[in-house]
C-alpha positions as CSV (number, residue, x, y, z in Angstrom):
1,M,-220.0,-185.5,-2.1
2,A,-223.5,-186.8,-1.6
3,W,-224.8,-183.3,-1.1
4,L,-223.6,-182.3,-4.5
5,F,-225.5,-185.2,-6.1
6,G,-228.6,-184.1,-4.1
7,I,-228.3,-180.6,-5.4
8,A,-227.9,-181.9,-9.0
9,R,-230.8,-184.2,-8.7
10,N,-233.1,-181.4,-7.4
11,L,-232.0,-179.1,-10.2
12,I,-232.7,-181.7,-12.8
13,R,-236.1,-182.6,-11.2
14,G,-237.0,-178.9,-11.2
15,W,-236.0,-178.5,-14.8
16,H,-238.1,-181.5,-15.8
17,H,-241.1,-180.1,-13.9
18,E,-240.8,-176.7,-15.6
19,R,-240.5,-178.4,-19.0
20,R,-243.6,-180.5,-18.4
21,V,-245.6,-177.4,-17.3
22,A,-244.3,-175.4,-20.4
23,D,-245.1,-178.4,-22.7
24,A,-248.6,-178.7,-21.3
25,A,-249.2,-175.0,-21.7
26,R,-248.0,-175.1,-25.3
27,A,-250.2,-178.1,-26.0
28,R,-253.3,-176.3,-24.7
29,L,-252.5,-173.3,-26.9
30,G,-251.8,-175.5,-29.9
31,M,-248.1,-174.4,-30.1
32,S,-245.3,-176.6,-31.1
33,A,-242.3,-177.2,-28.8
34,P,-239.2,-175.0,-29.5
35,A,-236.4,-176.8,-31.3
36,W,-232.8,-176.8,-30.0
37,V,-230.6,-174.5,-32.0
38,P,-227.2,-176.1,-32.6
39,E,-225.5,-172.7,-31.7
40,E,-227.2,-172.8,-28.3
41,V,-225.9,-176.4,-27.7
42,S,-222.4,-175.3,-28.7
43,Q,-222.6,-172.3,-26.3
44,V,-223.5,-174.7,-23.5
45,D,-220.6,-177.0,-24.4
46,D,-218.2,-174.0,-24.5
47,R,-219.4,-172.8,-21.1
48,I,-218.9,-176.2,-19.6
49,D,-215.5,-176.5,-21.1
50,A,-214.6,-173.0,-19.8
51,E,-215.8,-173.9,-16.3
52,R,-213.7,-177.0,-16.3
53,L,-210.6,-175.1,-17.5
54,S,-211.2,-172.5,-14.9
55,E,-211.2,-175.1,-12.1
56,R,-208.0,-176.7,-13.5
57,L,-206.3,-173.3,-13.7
58,R,-207.3,-172.4,-10.2
59,A,-205.9,-175.7,-8.9
60,A,-202.7,-175.2,-10.9
61,M,-202.4,-171.6,-9.5
62,D,-203.0,-172.9,-5.9
63,D,-200.1,-175.4,-6.3
64,L,-197.6,-172.6,-7.1
65,P,-195.3,-171.3,-4.4
66,A,-196.5,-167.9,-3.2
67,G,-193.8,-165.9,-4.9
68,L,-194.5,-167.4,-8.3
69,R,-198.3,-167.2,-7.8
70,N,-198.2,-163.5,-6.8
71,A,-196.0,-162.6,-9.7
72,L,-198.2,-164.4,-12.2
73,A,-201.4,-163.0,-10.7
74,L,-200.0,-159.4,-10.9
75,H,-198.8,-159.9,-14.5
76,V,-201.7,-161.8,-16.0
77,L,-204.8,-161.0,-13.8
78,E,-204.0,-157.4,-13.0
79,E,-202.2,-156.8,-16.4
80,R,-199.1,-155.2,-14.8
81,S,-195.8,-154.9,-16.6
82,H,-192.7,-156.8,-15.5
83,R,-191.4,-153.5,-14.0
84,E,-194.7,-153.0,-12.1
85,V,-194.6,-156.6,-10.8
86,A,-191.0,-156.1,-9.6
87,L,-191.9,-152.9,-7.8
88,A,-195.0,-154.4,-6.2
89,L,-193.1,-157.4,-4.9
90,G,-189.9,-155.6,-4.0
91,I,-187.7,-157.6,-6.4
92,S,-185.6,-156.8,-9.5
93,E,-187.2,-156.7,-12.9
94,P,-185.2,-159.7,-14.2
95,N,-186.3,-161.6,-11.1
96,A,-189.9,-160.7,-11.8
97,R,-189.5,-161.9,-15.4
98,M,-188.0,-165.2,-14.2
99,R,-190.8,-165.8,-11.7
100,I,-193.5,-165.1,-14.3
101,T,-191.8,-167.4,-16.8
102,R,-191.4,-170.2,-14.2
103,A,-195.0,-169.8,-13.1
104,V,-196.4,-170.0,-16.6
105,R,-194.3,-173.1,-17.3
106,R,-195.5,-174.8,-14.1
107,V,-199.1,-174.0,-14.8
108,R,-198.8,-175.2,-18.4
109,D,-197.1,-178.4,-17.2
110,S,-199.8,-178.9,-14.6
111,L,-202.6,-178.5,-17.2
112,T,-200.9,-180.8,-19.6
113,A,-200.5,-183.4,-16.9
114,Q,-204.2,-183.1,-16.0
115,E,-205.1,-183.7,-19.6
116,D,-203.1,-186.8,-19.8
117,R,-205.0,-188.4,-16.9
């Protein structure tokens, strides 16, 4: 985990250096510093939230048994119908529906449990 903090530290250090150089250049040219636009801040927050959710979804999907995970991936990620999922997995259509429903329920429960922590 220390390597991750090292990378983060170096990225922050680089950002501060670039900012100092840009600020000095603007000062030499008599320009004012750009202001943060609230929309940009909101977009950054949204992206961070989306990345966190993506990590949580990936973990929840990884915890699923292979049969449920495969059915859910085919249906949601590849946008296949219940019939197409059944054909791809060699199971009946009602079984495909059941697997997808169970997978969605488990992922939802996993995400809810993670939020409660």
